N, C-alpha and C positions, 0 to 999 in steps of 0.2 A: 505493499498501499502505499510506504514512504518513496516509495522511486515512482510512483504513478501520480504522486501529488506532485512530484518535483517536475517531472516532463508536462504535468498538465500547466505548473507554471511558467516554464520555459527555461528550466535548469538541465544542465546537462550532465548526464548519472556516469561517474566513472566508478571504474574498482579499484582502489588502491593496493598496492602489497605493503605489507609489514612494514618496513622501513619507511615510509609517509607520515608517519606517527612521530617517528624518532626525528625527520627533520624538520616537521613545525614544531616540535620542543626545542629546535636552537634557532628559529624567531623569538624575537623582544615581541609582549606583550603590549595589547593597546592602552591597557591600563591594570593595578593591580585588581582582585578581583577580592569584592567584599564578602565571599560566602563562598562555601565549597561544593554548591548546590550551582553558583554559577558556571557559564561555560569559560572557557579559554578564548581570548579575540587574540591569533598571533598575526604579526603584522611579514608581511615579506616585501619585498621591490617594489612589485608590481600590482600584488594581489594578498585577500587579506582571510582568515580562516577561522571559522567559530565553531568550539564544541570541545570534547565529543558530545552527542546526544546516542542516547539509546533506542532503540528500533521503536518503542512506544511511547516516544518523550510528547507531551504534549506542546513542550515548548518548541521542538523542532518543526511540528505540524504548523504552528503559530508563525516562526519562520518561513516558511513553503510559505502558506498562504497568503497571509496579511501584505506582506509589498506587492505581492500580484496582483491581489482585488484591489487594495488601494490607486495600483497602476491601472486598471480596469477602469476607475473610475474615475481616473484622469482623463482617458481616453474618452472615455464616455462624454463630462463637460467640454470635451475639445479644448483644455487648457492650455496656453502657449508651456515649451520650454521653462521660461523663465518663471513659471509658476508650479511647477511640478517640481517635489521633493522626496518623491519615498526609493530610497534605496536599494535594489533589487540586486540579489543573488543570481550570480548565474551559473554557479558548481556544485553537485551534491557529491563530495566524494565520501563511499563504501569501504570502510574500513573492516578486516579481519579483525576480533578480539578472542578472546579465550573462549566463552559462553556461546554468546551470537555477535552481530557485526553492528557494528557503530559508524555515526554518522559524522561529517566533517558538513557546511556549508560555507561556501567560497565566493569572493565577488573581487572587483578589481581595487586598486589604491586609489584612493580622490585625493589623498593626501600629496604633501610635496617630499616624497622619501630623500631626496637631496636636503632636506633641509633639517631630518629626521636627527635628534639626539638617543643614546640610550644609557637607561641608569640602572645598577644594581639596586635591590632592594628585598625587602622580609617582612615578612607580615606574618599576623598569625593563622593566616589561610594558606600561606606561599612561605617556608621557611626561606627559600632560596629562588629569586628569578630576574629577567632583565627587564624593564619597564621601557616604556615610550615615556620621552621628557613630554610633560604636560604643554601643548600649544607651540611644540617643534614641528609635528608631523601636521596635527592638522589643529584647527579651531572649534568650538562650538560657538552656534549659535548662543546660548547664554552668556558666553565669554567677553562678546564684543556687544550685545545690546543697550548695555548702559553705564552709567560711570557714577560713581559715591562723589556725593555732593555734601559736606557736612555727616549726618549724620542718615539720609536717606537716598536713595538711586536714582537716579535722573533717566532719561534716555540720552547714550550715546552720540554727541552730534557729528557722530562720521558713520554713523549707524546707518547701511546700504539699505535706503527703503523696499529694492526690491527683495533684500533678504529677507526684510520685516515678512511681506504680504507674499512671497511663499510659504514659510513659517507656520503662517498663520492657515493660511491654504491646507498646509500637509496638516497641522492639530488637529483640525476638523473633519478632516476627510478618515482619523487616529481614531477620532472620539466617534463616529459614525458605528466602526468596528468594536468598539468599548477595550482598545488595544490599553494596555495597565503601564503606567512610567511614564508619562508624559511628558511633555514639557519642553523646551528649548536647551536644556540639557542633552537631550537625545537628538538635535540636530547639529549636522556640521556643516562647516563652510565648506564646499567645493572648491581645492585647487586646479581642478579641470575647467570651469565656469567658461575660461576664452574658446575651448573646443566644443565640449557637452552641450553648452548654451543652459545646466543647471546652476542655479547659485548654491543649492544646500543638499544635505544628502540626511534626510529622515533615519534613523535606526533604531536595534530594540526592540525585538515586536514581541520578545518571552510570553510575555504574561498578560491577562487579562486586569482591568480594575473592576473593582467594585462595583456590583449593581445598583446605583443610585445614583436621583435625577438629579443634574448641577442644579445650584441653585444661581451662580451667575455663569458667562458667557468661560471668565478666566477659572474658575471652579469646574468645567468641562474639557478645557483644553489642555490644563494644568495641574501638574502632581497636588502641587498648594499652589495656594491662590495670594499671589503676593501684591503689595500693595501698588508696587510700580507700574505692574502690568498695564494698567489703565492708560499710565501718563504715554509709555513707550508705545502701544500696540493701538490702542483707541481707536484713534482719528484712522487706522487702517482697515476695521472692521468691514466696514461695507464693500471693500475690495474681494472679500471672499465671494469666491463664486459658489452658491448653493443648490444642490441638486435638488430638481422638481420631483422625481419620483426611479426607478432602478429602468432602466433600458430593457427591451425583454433579453436580449442578447447576453445582457447582463446577470441579468435573473437565474437563465440557464445555465452559465457557469458557475453559479454560486448551487444551481442543483446538484448539477454534476459532482463536484466539489464533496457535496453534502453525501451522495450518493458514496461515495470512495472511502467516508470518514465514519458514517452511523455504525455502523457495527464496530469498529475501533472505539468510538467513545464509550461503549454498553462497558469498556475495561477498564475505567475511568474509575475513581471514587465517586460514589454518589453525587458529594456535594460538589464535585468539578464537571459531571457528565453534562449541565447544561453545554458548557464550554467547548462541548466537542464538534457543534455543528455552527453553522454560519444562522442566525435567525434574522431573518430578513423582514417579518414583523419589527422587533425590536432594533432593527436598523432603520428602516421607516419611522421609527417614534422618535428616535436622537434626529432625525433631521428636522422632525418639525418642533422637535424641542429647540433645538438651535433657531430653527429660523422663527419661535417665540420668542427669544431670548432680545434676539437684534431687534427686533420690531420693537419691545420695550424700551430698549435702549434708544430706539428711534425717537419712542413716546414722549421719554424721560428731559432725550435732548432738544427737542423742541420748545 
């Protein structure tokens, strides 16, 4: 099933020899891991690799399906490249293991490898590792959007407006699929913008957020509702391209995906079973929730 979903989502599936994992171990990590349950993200010169994932991993399924589904919505909405923000994996690496096969997802390195610096680190999770020095390979939108003035944050005077608009659009699409850990800390500023036409790359699709109705737009889009978000992004909210509904072609692809996932979802713990498939009614409910919140904002401002 994993390979089927990967191919459906446009990934190339490659069988790897045992030495592949050893090779990855020689690459630095994109960042320190905060938990043993978190996958490694290894950084190569031209590619990055995330894993290992077990065959029944919900996090792996999420990494395969959600970037593809967001891409389908970007296509459906006819977004220009400058407003498209999802980072898509292009490879599924299938690796032998002692009991069952494990998987790594791989994709292009959209940073600046020539600028990358690496340092040694030791944490409670990984006793000894090599980690990319923050902001030497890539910057996150959260690192460039604001500047501290006195005791509060304000919009950075040089913050690129197109990066801001693309980030809002991406956060909107993530929310529709209930993807967790959302915010500009998980949106990268692409170094290949001149050739790709895309200013950002939204990453980290492992988790779902808790099922709850966001009180505000920022509560829907961000993991935490910071007071500075309105100042930075508020004037650009009306530039989000909203969905009117699902095109039949997209509905059909979601149905195909759910057909693959339904039987597998029965293996999940009862409390997580609802996360096994993409529930279109919930997606449409979230669409209307955002539309209502934006309409409410307009009413307050007028």
